[in-house]
C-alpha positions as semicolon CSV with decimal commas, in nm:
position;residue;x (nm);y (nm);z (nm)
1;M;0,378;0,653;5,708
2;E;0,569;0,408;5,489
3;A;0,296;0,404;5,234
4;V;0,305;0,777;5,206
5;Q;0,691;0,775;5,165
6;E;0,637;0,508;4,877
7;S;0,381;0,736;4,706
8;I;0,607;1,031;4,736
9;D;0,908;0,830;4,594
10;S;0,686;0,688;4,309
11;L;0,571;1,046;4,224
12;A;0,926;1,174;4,244
13;N;1,035;0,884;4,007
14;L;0,754;0,951;3,778
15;E;0,838;1,329;3,772
16;E;1,215;1,245;3,697
17;R;1,104;1,020;3,396
18;I;0,871;1,281;3,260
19;N;1,142;1,543;3,282
20;R;1,389;1,300;3,101
21;A;1,125;1,237;2,827
22;V;1,076;1,607;2,780
23;Q;1,440;1,660;2,736
24;V;1,476;1,372;2,483
25;I;1,168;1,501;2,281
26;T;1,318;1,859;2,276
27;A;1,654;1,731;2,184
28;L;1,503;1,527;1,894
29;R;1,291;1,803;1,758
30;S;1,590;2,032;1,748
31;E;1,784;1,755;1,558
32;N;1,490;1,712;1,327
33;E;1,488;2,080;1,249
34;D;1,864;2,074;1,186
35;L;1,825;1,777;0,967
36;Q;1,528;1,934;0,770
37;R;1,748;2,241;0,705
38;R;2,036;2,013;0,571
39;V;1,811;1,818;0,355
40;H;1,680;2,151;0,196
41;T;2,029;2,254;0,141
42;L;2,120;1,928;-0,010
43;E;1,815;1,948;-0,236
44;E;1,912;2,286;-0,364
45;E;2,274;2,160;-0,442
46;L;2,128;1,865;-0,621
47;N;1,907;2,091;-0,841
48;T;2,207;2,315;-0,901
49;M;2,418;2,017;-1,018
50;R;2,123;1,871;-1,234
51;G;2,117;2,216;-1,408
52;E;2,492;2,225;-1,460
53;R;2,488;1,862;-1,578
54;K;2,209;1,949;-1,839
55;Q;2,422;2,252;-1,958
56;V;2,727;2,031;-1,995
57;K;2,525;1,765;-2,181
58;T;2,391;2,024;-2,431
59;R;2,730;2,177;-2,500
60;I;2,877;1,838;-2,563
61;E;2,591;1,747;-2,792
62;K;2,657;2,070;-2,989
63;L;3,026;1,974;-3,011
64;L;2,948;1,618;-3,132
65;S;2,718;1,769;-3,372
66;Q;2,999;2,013;-3,510
67;L;3,230;1,703;-3,522
68;D;2,983;1,520;-3,730
69;L;2,950;1,806;-3,982
70;L;3,343;1,803;-4,011
71;T;3,355;1,428;-4,073
72;A;3,066;1,439;-4,314
73;S;3,229;1,691;-4,539
């Protein structure tokens, strides 16, 4: 009878460990999805900032070009 009880306890222990593993995996998947969304948002922000930087650079180059024309005259 004792061997049967040990088997039942082992099975219950295994079941508990599997349930915890499933909970951890579920939580990690959810966290991963959240992080993927955040990465996507940050990539979009980075692309926007790069575009803005390029516009500012172009405007500054035009202004410097105009200053060069003034000093050359």
